[in-house]
Structures are given as C-alpha cells and as structure tokens.
mmCIF entry with sequence, helices, sheets and N, C-alpha, C, O atoms, coordinates in Angstrom:
data_MODEL
# 
_entry.id   MODEL 
# 
_entity.id                         1 
_entity.type                       polymer 
_entity.pdbx_number_of_molecules   1 
# 
_entity_poly.entity_id                      1 
_entity_poly.type                           'polypeptide(L)' 
_entity_poly.nstd_linkage                   no 
_entity_poly.nstd_monomer                   no 
_entity_poly.pdbx_seq_one_letter_code       
;(UNK)(UNK)(UNK)(UNK)(UNK)(UNK)(UNK)(UNK)(UNK)(UNK)(UNK)(UNK)(UNK)(UNK)(UNK)(UNK)
(UNK)(UNK)(UNK)(UNK)(UNK)(UNK)(UNK)(UNK)(UNK)(UNK)(UNK)(UNK)(UNK)(UNK)(UNK)(UNK)
(UNK)(UNK)(UNK)(UNK)(UNK)(UNK)(UNK)(UNK)(UNK)(UNK)(UNK)(UNK)(UNK)(UNK)(UNK)
;
_entity_poly.pdbx_seq_one_letter_code_can   XXXXXXXXXXXXXXXXXXXXXXXXXXXXXXXXXXXXXXXXXXXXXXX 
_entity_poly.pdbx_strand_id                 A 
# 
loop_
_entity_poly_seq.entity_id 
_entity_poly_seq.num 
_entity_poly_seq.mon_id 
_entity_poly_seq.hetero 
1 1  UNK n 
1 2  UNK n 
1 3  UNK n 
1 4  UNK n 
1 5  UNK n 
1 6  UNK n 
1 7  UNK n 
1 8  UNK n 
1 9  UNK n 
1 10 UNK n 
1 11 UNK n 
1 12 UNK n 
1 13 UNK n 
1 14 UNK n 
1 15 UNK n 
1 16 UNK n 
1 17 UNK n 
1 18 UNK n 
1 19 UNK n 
1 20 UNK n 
1 21 UNK n 
1 22 UNK n 
1 23 UNK n 
1 24 UNK n 
1 25 UNK n 
1 26 UNK n 
1 27 UNK n 
1 28 UNK n 
1 29 UNK n 
1 30 UNK n 
1 31 UNK n 
1 32 UNK n 
1 33 UNK n 
1 34 UNK n 
1 35 UNK n 
1 36 UNK n 
1 37 UNK n 
1 38 UNK n 
1 39 UNK n 
1 40 UNK n 
1 41 UNK n 
1 42 UNK n 
1 43 UNK n 
1 44 UNK n 
1 45 UNK n 
1 46 UNK n 
1 47 UNK n 
# 
_struct_asym.id          A 
_struct_asym.entity_id   1 
# 
loop_
_struct_conf.conf_type_id 
_struct_conf.id 
_struct_conf.pdbx_PDB_helix_id 
_struct_conf.beg_label_comp_id 
_struct_conf.beg_label_asym_id 
_struct_conf.beg_label_seq_id 
_struct_conf.pdbx_beg_PDB_ins_code 
_struct_conf.end_label_comp_id 
_struct_conf.end_label_asym_id 
_struct_conf.end_label_seq_id 
_struct_conf.pdbx_end_PDB_ins_code 
_struct_conf.beg_auth_comp_id 
_struct_conf.beg_auth_asym_id 
_struct_conf.beg_auth_seq_id 
_struct_conf.end_auth_comp_id 
_struct_conf.end_auth_asym_id 
_struct_conf.end_auth_seq_id 
_struct_conf.pdbx_PDB_helix_class 
_struct_conf.details 
_struct_conf.pdbx_PDB_helix_length 
HELX_P HELX_P1 AA1 UNK A 11 ? UNK A 23 ? UNK A 11 UNK A 23 1 ? 13 
HELX_P HELX_P2 AA2 UNK A 38 ? UNK A 41 ? UNK A 38 UNK A 41 1 ? 4  
# 
_struct_conf_type.id          HELX_P 
_struct_conf_type.criteria    ? 
_struct_conf_type.reference   ? 
# 
loop_
_atom_site.group_PDB 
_atom_site.id 
_atom_site.type_symbol 
_atom_site.label_atom_id 
_atom_site.label_alt_id 
_atom_site.label_comp_id 
_atom_site.label_asym_id 
_atom_site.label_entity_id 
_atom_site.label_seq_id 
_atom_site.pdbx_PDB_ins_code 
_atom_site.Cartn_x 
_atom_site.Cartn_y 
_atom_site.Cartn_z 
_atom_site.occupancy 
_atom_site.B_iso_or_equiv 
_atom_site.pdbx_formal_charge 
_atom_site.auth_seq_id 
_atom_site.auth_comp_id 
_atom_site.auth_asym_id 
_atom_site.auth_atom_id 
_atom_site.pdbx_PDB_model_num 
ATOM 1   N N  . UNK A 1 1  ? 0.845   -1.165 0.002   1.00 0.00 ? 1  UNK A N  1 
ATOM 2   C CA . UNK A 1 1  ? 0.001   -0.001 0.001   1.00 0.00 ? 1  UNK A CA 1 
ATOM 3   C C  . UNK A 1 1  ? 0.897   1.235  0.000   1.00 0.00 ? 1  UNK A C  1 
ATOM 4   O O  . UNK A 1 1  ? 1.927   1.278  0.673   1.00 0.00 ? 1  UNK A O  1 
ATOM 5   N N  . UNK A 1 2  ? 0.487   2.220  -0.757  1.00 0.00 ? 2  UNK A N  1 
ATOM 6   C CA . UNK A 1 2  ? 1.195   3.489  -0.847  1.00 0.00 ? 2  UNK A CA 1 
ATOM 7   C C  . UNK A 1 2  ? 0.201   4.605  -0.556  1.00 0.00 ? 2  UNK A C  1 
ATOM 8   O O  . UNK A 1 2  ? -0.891  4.632  -1.122  1.00 0.00 ? 2  UNK A O  1 
ATOM 9   N N  . UNK A 1 3  ? 0.575   5.517  0.318   1.00 0.00 ? 3  UNK A N  1 
ATOM 10  C CA . UNK A 1 3  ? -0.292  6.653  0.640   1.00 0.00 ? 3  UNK A CA 1 
ATOM 11  C C  . UNK A 1 3  ? 0.319   7.929  0.078   1.00 0.00 ? 3  UNK A C  1 
ATOM 12  O O  . UNK A 1 3  ? 1.526   8.151  0.182   1.00 0.00 ? 3  UNK A O  1 
ATOM 13  N N  . UNK A 1 4  ? -0.519  8.757  -0.513  1.00 0.00 ? 4  UNK A N  1 
ATOM 14  C CA . UNK A 1 4  ? -0.101  10.043 -1.056  1.00 0.00 ? 4  UNK A CA 1 
ATOM 15  C C  . UNK A 1 4  ? -0.880  11.121 -0.307  1.00 0.00 ? 4  UNK A C  1 
ATOM 16  O O  . UNK A 1 4  ? -2.080  10.977 -0.077  1.00 0.00 ? 4  UNK A O  1 
ATOM 17  N N  . UNK A 1 5  ? -0.203  12.191 0.071   1.00 0.00 ? 5  UNK A N  1 
ATOM 18  C CA . UNK A 1 5  ? -0.842  13.304 0.762   1.00 0.00 ? 5  UNK A CA 1 
ATOM 19  C C  . UNK A 1 5  ? -0.659  14.553 -0.083  1.00 0.00 ? 5  UNK A C  1 
ATOM 20  O O  . UNK A 1 5  ? 0.438   14.834 -0.563  1.00 0.00 ? 5  UNK A O  1 
ATOM 21  N N  . UNK A 1 6  ? -1.735  15.293 -0.260  1.00 0.00 ? 6  UNK A N  1 
ATOM 22  C CA . UNK A 1 6  ? -1.669  16.561 -0.970  1.00 0.00 ? 6  UNK A CA 1 
ATOM 23  C C  . UNK A 1 6  ? -1.872  17.708 0.004   1.00 0.00 ? 6  UNK A C  1 
ATOM 24  O O  . UNK A 1 6  ? -2.543  17.554 1.025   1.00 0.00 ? 6  UNK A O  1 
ATOM 25  N N  . UNK A 1 7  ? -1.300  18.840 -0.307  1.00 0.00 ? 7  UNK A N  1 
ATOM 26  C CA . UNK A 1 7  ? -1.484  20.033 0.521   1.00 0.00 ? 7  UNK A CA 1 
ATOM 27  C C  . UNK A 1 7  ? -2.015  21.162 -0.342  1.00 0.00 ? 7  UNK A C  1 
ATOM 28  O O  . UNK A 1 7  ? -1.737  21.230 -1.539  1.00 0.00 ? 7  UNK A O  1 
ATOM 29  N N  . UNK A 1 8  ? -2.781  22.044 0.278   1.00 0.00 ? 8  UNK A N  1 
ATOM 30  C CA . UNK A 1 8  ? -3.332  23.179 -0.446  1.00 0.00 ? 8  UNK A CA 1 
ATOM 31  C C  . UNK A 1 8  ? -4.118  24.060 0.496   1.00 0.00 ? 8  UNK A C  1 
ATOM 32  O O  . UNK A 1 8  ? -4.309  23.714 1.662   1.00 0.00 ? 8  UNK A O  1 
ATOM 33  N N  . UNK A 1 9  ? -4.571  25.186 0.006   1.00 0.00 ? 9  UNK A N  1 
ATOM 34  C CA . UNK A 1 9  ? -5.327  26.134 0.818   1.00 0.00 ? 9  UNK A CA 1 
ATOM 35  C C  . UNK A 1 9  ? -6.722  25.633 1.157   1.00 0.00 ? 9  UNK A C  1 
ATOM 36  O O  . UNK A 1 9  ? -7.336  26.106 2.114   1.00 0.00 ? 9  UNK A O  1 
ATOM 37  N N  . UNK A 1 10 ? -7.228  24.681 0.383   1.00 0.00 ? 10 UNK A N  1 
ATOM 38  C CA . UNK A 1 10 ? -8.538  24.101 0.649   1.00 0.00 ? 10 UNK A CA 1 
ATOM 39  C C  . UNK A 1 10 ? -8.534  22.652 0.172   1.00 0.00 ? 10 UNK A C  1 
ATOM 40  O O  . UNK A 1 10 ? -7.551  22.173 -0.394  1.00 0.00 ? 10 UNK A O  1 
ATOM 41  N N  . UNK A 1 11 ? -9.642  21.967 0.410   1.00 0.00 ? 11 UNK A N  1 
ATOM 42  C CA . UNK A 1 11 ? -9.715  20.549 0.057   1.00 0.00 ? 11 UNK A CA 1 
ATOM 43  C C  . UNK A 1 11 ? -9.508  20.328 -1.440  1.00 0.00 ? 11 UNK A C  1 
ATOM 44  O O  . UNK A 1 11 ? -8.811  19.396 -1.840  1.00 0.00 ? 11 UNK A O  1 
ATOM 45  N N  . UNK A 1 12 ? -10.102 21.166 -2.252  1.00 0.00 ? 12 UNK A N  1 
ATOM 46  C CA . UNK A 1 12 ? -9.971  20.997 -3.706  1.00 0.00 ? 12 UNK A CA 1 
ATOM 47  C C  . UNK A 1 12 ? -8.512  21.109 -4.142  1.00 0.00 ? 12 UNK A C  1 
ATOM 48  O O  . UNK A 1 12 ? -8.053  20.324 -4.972  1.00 0.00 ? 12 UNK A O  1 
ATOM 49  N N  . UNK A 1 13 ? -7.784  22.074 -3.592  1.00 0.00 ? 13 UNK A N  1 
ATOM 50  C CA . UNK A 1 13 ? -6.373  22.252 -3.951  1.00 0.00 ? 13 UNK A CA 1 
ATOM 51  C C  . UNK A 1 13 ? -5.523  21.087 -3.430  1.00 0.00 ? 13 UNK A C  1 
ATOM 52  O O  . UNK A 1 13 ? -4.621  20.615 -4.122  1.00 0.00 ? 13 UNK A O  1 
ATOM 53  N N  . UNK A 1 14 ? -5.811  20.632 -2.219  1.00 0.00 ? 14 UNK A N  1 
ATOM 54  C CA . UNK A 1 14 ? -5.058  19.509 -1.660  1.00 0.00 ? 14 UNK A CA 1 
ATOM 55  C C  . UNK A 1 14 ? -5.318  18.235 -2.451  1.00 0.00 ? 14 UNK A C  1 
ATOM 56  O O  . UNK A 1 14 ? -4.400  17.449 -2.686  1.00 0.00 ? 14 UNK A O  1 
ATOM 57  N N  . UNK A 1 15 ? -6.548  18.032 -2.857  1.00 0.00 ? 15 UNK A N  1 
ATOM 58  C CA . UNK A 1 15 ? -6.903  16.861 -3.663  1.00 0.00 ? 15 UNK A CA 1 
ATOM 59  C C  . UNK A 1 15 ? -6.187  16.901 -5.005  1.00 0.00 ? 15 UNK A C  1 
ATOM 60  O O  . UNK A 1 15 ? -5.643  15.893 -5.458  1.00 0.00 ? 15 UNK A O  1 
ATOM 61  N N  . UNK A 1 16 ? -6.190  18.068 -5.638  1.00 0.00 ? 16 UNK A N  1 
ATOM 62  C CA . UNK A 1 16 ? -5.505  18.220 -6.926  1.00 0.00 ? 16 UNK A CA 1 
ATOM 63  C C  . UNK A 1 16 ? -4.007  17.957 -6.776  1.00 0.00 ? 16 UNK A C  1 
ATOM 64  O O  . UNK A 1 16 ? -3.399  17.320 -7.635  1.00 0.00 ? 16 UNK A O  1 
ATOM 65  N N  . UNK A 1 17 ? -3.415  18.445 -5.689  1.00 0.00 ? 17 UNK A N  1 
ATOM 66  C CA . UNK A 1 17 ? -1.997  18.225 -5.441  1.00 0.00 ? 17 UNK A CA 1 
ATOM 67  C C  . UNK A 1 17 ? -1.693  16.738 -5.274  1.00 0.00 ? 17 UNK A C  1 
ATOM 68  O O  . UNK A 1 17 ? -0.714  16.238 -5.827  1.00 0.00 ? 17 UNK A O  1 
ATOM 69  N N  . UNK A 1 18 ? -2.519  16.038 -4.523  1.00 0.00 ? 18 UNK A N  1 
ATOM 70  C CA . UNK A 1 18 ? -2.303  14.605 -4.312  1.00 0.00 ? 18 UNK A CA 1 
ATOM 71  C C  . UNK A 1 18 ? -2.398  13.832 -5.621  1.00 0.00 ? 18 UNK A C  1 
ATOM 72  O O  . UNK A 1 18 ? -1.566  12.966 -5.894  1.00 0.00 ? 18 UNK A O  1 
ATOM 73  N N  . UNK A 1 19 ? -3.407  14.140 -6.432  1.00 0.00 ? 19 UNK A N  1 
ATOM 74  C CA . UNK A 1 19 ? -3.563  13.422 -7.695  1.00 0.00 ? 19 UNK A CA 1 
ATOM 75  C C  . UNK A 1 19 ? -2.484  13.796 -8.712  1.00 0.00 ? 19 UNK A C  1 
ATOM 76  O O  . UNK A 1 19 ? -2.132  12.977 -9.560  1.00 0.00 ? 19 UNK A O  1 
ATOM 77  N N  . UNK A 1 20 ? -1.962  15.006 -8.640  1.00 0.00 ? 20 UNK A N  1 
ATOM 78  C CA . UNK A 1 20 ? -0.838  15.391 -9.510  1.00 0.00 ? 20 UNK A CA 1 
ATOM 79  C C  . UNK A 1 20 ? 0.399   14.567 -9.155  1.00 0.00 ? 20 UNK A C  1 
ATOM 80  O O  . UNK A 1 20 ? 1.109   14.086 -10.037 1.00 0.00 ? 20 UNK A O  1 
ATOM 81  N N  . UNK A 1 21 ? 0.646   14.412 -7.863  1.00 0.00 ? 21 UNK A N  1 
ATOM 82  C CA . UNK A 1 21 ? 1.771   13.582 -7.414  1.00 0.00 ? 21 UNK A CA 1 
ATOM 83  C C  . UNK A 1 21 ? 1.564   12.136 -7.836  1.00 0.00 ? 21 UNK A C  1 
ATOM 84  O O  . UNK A 1 21 ? 2.492   11.485 -8.318  1.00 0.00 ? 21 UNK A O  1 
ATOM 85  N N  . UNK A 1 22 ? 0.368   11.644 -7.658  1.00 0.00 ? 22 UNK A N  1 
ATOM 86  C CA . UNK A 1 22 ? 0.057   10.265 -8.010  1.00 0.00 ? 22 UNK A CA 1 
ATOM 87  C C  . UNK A 1 22 ? 0.264   10.014 -9.507  1.00 0.00 ? 22 UNK A C  1 
ATOM 88  O O  . UNK A 1 22 ? 0.662   8.919  -9.907  1.00 0.00 ? 22 UNK A O  1 
ATOM 89  N N  . UNK A 1 23 ? -0.002  11.013 -10.319 1.00 0.00 ? 23 UNK A N  1 
ATOM 90  C CA . UNK A 1 23 ? 0.175   10.868 -11.756 1.00 0.00 ? 23 UNK A CA 1 
ATOM 91  C C  . UNK A 1 23 ? 1.616   10.635 -12.173 1.00 0.00 ? 23 UNK A C  1 
ATOM 92  O O  . UNK A 1 23 ? 1.873   10.133 -13.267 1.00 0.00 ? 23 UNK A O  1 
ATOM 93  N N  . UNK A 1 24 ? 2.561   10.995 -11.305 1.00 0.00 ? 24 UNK A N  1 
ATOM 94  C CA . UNK A 1 24 ? 3.986   10.807 -11.590 1.00 0.00 ? 24 UNK A CA 1 
ATOM 95  C C  . UNK A 1 24 ? 4.494   9.435  -11.166 1.00 0.00 ? 24 UNK A C  1 
ATOM 96  O O  . UNK A 1 24 ? 5.639   9.082  -11.450 1.00 0.00 ? 24 UNK A O  1 
ATOM 97  N N  . UNK A 1 25 ? 3.663   8.671  -10.499 1.00 0.00 ? 25 UNK A N  1 
ATOM 98  C CA . UNK A 1 25 ? 4.078   7.365  -9.965  1.00 0.00 ? 25 UNK A CA 1 
ATOM 99  C C  . UNK A 1 25 ? 3.533   6.248  -10.851 1.00 0.00 ? 25 UNK A C  1 
ATOM 100 O O  . UNK A 1 25 ? 2.330   6.175  -11.104 1.00 0.00 ? 25 UNK A O  1 
ATOM 101 N N  . UNK A 1 26 ? 4.411   5.395  -11.310 1.00 0.00 ? 26 UNK A N  1 
ATOM 102 C CA . UNK A 1 26 ? 4.019   4.260  -12.158 1.00 0.00 ? 26 UNK A CA 1 
ATOM 103 C C  . UNK A 1 26 ? 4.428   2.963  -11.472 1.00 0.00 ? 26 UNK A C  1 
ATOM 104 O O  . UNK A 1 26 ? 5.615   2.708  -11.270 1.00 0.00 ? 26 UNK A O  1 
ATOM 105 N N  . UNK A 1 27 ? 3.451   2.151  -11.119 1.00 0.00 ? 27 UNK A N  1 
ATOM 106 C CA . UNK A 1 27 ? 3.711   0.859  -10.513 1.00 0.00 ? 27 UNK A CA 1 
ATOM 107 C C  . UNK A 1 27 ? 3.067   -0.226 -11.373 1.00 0.00 ? 27 UNK A C  1 
ATOM 108 O O  . UNK A 1 27 ? 1.864   -0.166 -11.629 1.00 0.00 ? 27 UNK A O  1 
ATOM 109 N N  . UNK A 1 28 ? 3.832   -1.210 -11.823 1.00 0.00 ? 28 UNK A N  1 
ATOM 110 C CA . UNK A 1 28 ? 3.255   -2.286 -12.629 1.00 0.00 ? 28 UNK A CA 1 
ATOM 111 C C  . UNK A 1 28 ? 2.081   -2.934 -11.905 1.00 0.00 ? 28 UNK A C  1 
ATOM 112 O O  . UNK A 1 28 ? 2.224   -3.381 -10.767 1.00 0.00 ? 28 UNK A O  1 
ATOM 113 N N  . UNK A 1 29 ? 0.944   -2.986 -12.544 1.00 0.00 ? 29 UNK A N  1 
ATOM 114 C CA . UNK A 1 29 ? -0.239  -3.588 -11.962 1.00 0.00 ? 29 UNK A CA 1 
ATOM 115 C C  . UNK A 1 29 ? -0.929  -2.717 -10.920 1.00 0.00 ? 29 UNK A C  1 
ATOM 116 O O  . UNK A 1 29 ? -1.920  -3.132 -10.320 1.00 0.00 ? 29 UNK A O  1 
ATOM 117 N N  . UNK A 1 30 ? -0.414  -1.521 -10.706 1.00 0.00 ? 30 UNK A N  1 
ATOM 118 C CA . UNK A 1 30 ? -0.989  -0.642 -9.695  1.00 0.00 ? 30 UNK A CA 1 
ATOM 119 C C  . UNK A 1 30 ? -2.290  -0.003 -10.159 1.00 0.00 ? 30 UNK A C  1 
ATOM 120 O O  . UNK A 1 30 ? -2.539  0.133  -11.357 1.00 0.00 ? 30 UNK A O  1 
ATOM 121 N N  . UNK A 1 31 ? -3.099  0.377  -9.211  1.00 0.00 ? 31 UNK A N  1 
ATOM 122 C CA . UNK A 1 31 ? -4.346  1.079  -9.514  1.00 0.00 ? 31 UNK A CA 1 
ATOM 123 C C  . UNK A 1 31 ? -4.667  2.008  -8.351  1.00 0.00 ? 31 UNK A C  1 
ATOM 124 O O  . UNK A 1 31 ? -4.126  1.846  -7.257  1.00 0.00 ? 31 UNK A O  1 
ATOM 125 N N  . UNK A 1 32 ? -5.524  2.957  -8.576  1.00 0.00 ? 32 UNK A N  1 
ATOM 126 C CA . UNK A 1 32 ? -5.909  3.867  -7.516  1.00 0.00 ? 32 UNK A CA 1 
ATOM 127 C C  . UNK A 1 32 ? -7.328  4.351  -7.742  1.00 0.00 ? 32 UNK A C  1 
ATOM 128 O O  . UNK A 1 32 ? -7.843  4.333  -8.860  1.00 0.00 ? 32 UNK A O  1 
ATOM 129 N N  . UNK A 1 33 ? -7.949  4.786  -6.646  1.00 0.00 ? 33 UNK A N  1 
ATOM 130 C CA . UNK A 1 33 ? -9.297  5.346  -6.728  1.00 0.00 ? 33 UNK A CA 1 
ATOM 131 C C  . UNK A 1 33 ? -9.197  6.796  -7.182  1.00 0.00 ? 33 UNK A C  1 
ATOM 132 O O  . UNK A 1 33 ? -8.249  7.502  -6.840  1.00 0.00 ? 33 UNK A O  1 
ATOM 133 N N  . UNK A 1 34 ? -10.172 7.224  -7.946  1.00 0.00 ? 34 UNK A N  1 
ATOM 134 C CA . UNK A 1 34 ? -10.189 8.601  -8.445  1.00 0.00 ? 34 UNK A CA 1 
ATOM 135 C C  . UNK A 1 34 ? -11.257 9.450  -7.749  1.00 0.00 ? 34 UNK A C  1 
ATOM 136 O O  . UNK A 1 34 ? -11.454 10.614 -8.098  1.00 0.00 ? 34 UNK A O  1 
ATOM 137 N N  . UNK A 1 35 ? -11.939 8.866  -6.768  1.00 0.00 ? 35 UNK A N  1 
ATOM 138 C CA . UNK A 1 35 ? -13.055 9.563  -6.142  1.00 0.00 ? 35 UNK A CA 1 
ATOM 139 C C  . UNK A 1 35 ? -12.776 10.030 -4.710  1.00 0.00 ? 35 UNK A C  1 
ATOM 140 O O  . UNK A 1 35 ? -13.683 10.551 -4.062  1.00 0.00 ? 35 UNK A O  1 
ATOM 141 N N  . UNK A 1 36 ? -11.589 9.866  -4.210  1.00 0.00 ? 36 UNK A N  1 
ATOM 142 C CA . UNK A 1 36 ? -11.291 10.237 -2.832  1.00 0.00 ? 36 UNK A CA 1 
ATOM 143 C C  . UNK A 1 36 ? -11.477 11.750 -2.654  1.00 0.00 ? 36 UNK A C  1 
ATOM 144 O O  . UNK A 1 36 ? -10.833 12.545 -3.338  1.00 0.00 ? 36 UNK A O  1 
ATOM 145 N N  . UNK A 1 37 ? -12.337 12.125 -1.756  1.00 0.00 ? 37 UNK A N  1 
ATOM 146 C CA . UNK A 1 37 ? -12.598 13.539 -1.463  1.00 0.00 ? 37 UNK A CA 1 
ATOM 147 C C  . UNK A 1 37 ? -13.512 14.243 -2.448  1.00 0.00 ? 37 UNK A C  1 
ATOM 148 O O  . UNK A 1 37 ? -13.863 15.404 -2.232  1.00 0.00 ? 37 UNK A O  1 
ATOM 149 N N  . UNK A 1 38 ? -13.905 13.582 -3.513  1.00 0.00 ? 38 UNK A N  1 
ATOM 150 C CA . UNK A 1 38 ? -14.703 14.226 -4.557  1.00 0.00 ? 38 UNK A CA 1 
ATOM 151 C C  . UNK A 1 38 ? -16.074 14.669 -4.058  1.00 0.00 ? 38 UNK A C  1 
ATOM 152 O O  . UNK A 1 38 ? -16.519 15.771 -4.379  1.00 0.00 ? 38 UNK A O  1 
ATOM 153 N N  . UNK A 1 39 ? -16.741 13.836 -3.285  1.00 0.00 ? 39 UNK A N  1 
ATOM 154 C CA . UNK A 1 39 ? -18.071 14.190 -2.784  1.00 0.00 ? 39 UNK A CA 1 
ATOM 155 C C  . UNK A 1 39 ? -18.020 15.461 -1.939  1.00 0.00 ? 39 UNK A C  1 
ATOM 156 O O  . UNK A 1 39 ? -18.930 16.286 -2.014  1.00 0.00 ? 39 UNK A O  1 
ATOM 157 N N  . UNK A 1 40 ? -16.978 15.627 -1.146  1.00 0.00 ? 40 UNK A N  1 
ATOM 158 C CA . UNK A 1 40 ? -16.841 16.839 -0.330  1.00 0.00 ? 40 UNK A CA 1 
ATOM 159 C C  . UNK A 1 40 ? -16.529 18.058 -1.193  1.00 0.00 ? 40 UNK A C  1 
ATOM 160 O O  . UNK A 1 40 ? -17.076 19.136 -0.962  1.00 0.00 ? 40 UNK A O  1 
ATOM 161 N N  . UNK A 1 41 ? -15.659 17.897 -2.179  1.00 0.00 ? 41 UNK A N  1 
ATOM 162 C CA . UNK A 1 41 ? -15.335 19.009 -3.080  1.00 0.00 ? 41 UNK A CA 1 
ATOM 163 C C  . UNK A 1 41 ? -16.580 19.477 -3.836  1.00 0.00 ? 41 UNK A C  1 
ATOM 164 O O  . UNK A 1 41 ? -16.778 20.674 -4.040  1.00 0.00 ? 41 UNK A O  1 
ATOM 165 N N  . UNK A 1 42 ? -17.412 18.524 -4.248  1.00 0.00 ? 42 UNK A N  1 
ATOM 166 C CA . UNK A 1 42 ? -18.635 18.857 -4.981  1.00 0.00 ? 42 UNK A CA 1 
ATOM 167 C C  . UNK A 1 42 ? -19.786 19.311 -4.081  1.00 0.00 ? 42 UNK A C  1 
ATOM 168 O O  . UNK A 1 42 ? -20.852 19.677 -4.577  1.00 0.00 ? 42 UNK A O  1 
ATOM 169 N N  . UNK A 1 43 ? -19.578 19.291 -2.756  1.00 0.00 ? 43 UNK A N  1 
ATOM 170 C CA . UNK A 1 43 ? -20.593 19.749 -1.826  1.00 0.00 ? 43 UNK A CA 1 
ATOM 171 C C  . UNK A 1 43 ? -21.690 18.734 -1.526  1.00 0.00 ? 43 UNK A C  1 
ATOM 172 O O  . UNK A 1 43 ? -22.712 19.081 -0.934  1.00 0.00 ? 43 UNK A O  1 
ATOM 173 N N  . UNK A 1 44 ? -21.484 17.481 -1.931  1.00 0.00 ? 44 UNK A N  1 
ATOM 174 C CA . UNK A 1 44 ? -22.496 16.449 -1.658  1.00 0.00 ? 44 UNK A CA 1 
ATOM 175 C C  . UNK A 1 44 ? -22.452 15.976 -0.220  1.00 0.00 ? 44 UNK A C  1 
ATOM 176 O O  . UNK A 1 44 ? -23.440 15.443 0.286   1.00 0.00 ? 44 UNK A O  1 
ATOM 177 N N  . UNK A 1 45 ? -21.307 16.164 0.456   1.00 0.00 ? 45 UNK A N  1 
ATOM 178 C CA . UNK A 1 45 ? -21.167 15.883 1.876   1.00 0.00 ? 45 UNK A CA 1 
ATOM 179 C C  . UNK A 1 45 ? -20.335 17.003 2.494   1.00 0.00 ? 45 UNK A C  1 
ATOM 180 O O  . UNK A 1 45 ? -19.638 17.724 1.781   1.00 0.00 ? 45 UNK A O  1 
ATOM 181 N N  . UNK A 1 46 ? -20.402 17.148 3.790   1.00 0.00 ? 46 UNK A N  1 
ATOM 182 C CA . UNK A 1 46 ? -19.573 18.141 4.479   1.00 0.00 ? 46 UNK A CA 1 
ATOM 183 C C  . UNK A 1 46 ? -18.638 17.435 5.434   1.00 0.00 ? 46 UNK A C  1 
ATOM 184 O O  . UNK A 1 46 ? -18.923 16.342 5.924   1.00 0.00 ? 46 UNK A O  1 
ATOM 185 N N  . UNK A 1 47 ? -17.538 18.072 5.683   1.00 0.00 ? 47 UNK A N  1 
ATOM 186 C CA . UNK A 1 47 ? -16.543 17.509 6.607   1.00 0.00 ? 47 UNK A CA 1 
ATOM 187 C C  . UNK A 1 47 ? -16.623 18.203 7.936   1.00 0.00 ? 47 UNK A C  1 
ATOM 188 O O  . UNK A 1 47 ? -15.868 17.874 8.851   1.00 0.00 ? 47 UNK A O  1 
# 
C-alpha cells in the first residue's frame, strides 16, 4: 500500500496536489481510486 498526501489552501487544492503527485508514480499492476474527497469538493457531503 502506498499513501499520497496533498497540501493546499482548501480541500480541492489539496486533492488536486495529491492526484498530480500520483500521476507521476508508475507501478506495474498498480491502480488507484479517483473519487477520494470528490463528494466533499462537490458539496455532496460536508466535513
């Protein structure tokens, strides 16, 4: 398991930072979820 952390002024910026970092990582057979934090960014849930 690999964990990536993003930082930013708000959740949307931190999420974008994390996924930008993840885009630079290539692991054979690796996969990742693309929905982490999305519901909160879109306002469907609150934190």
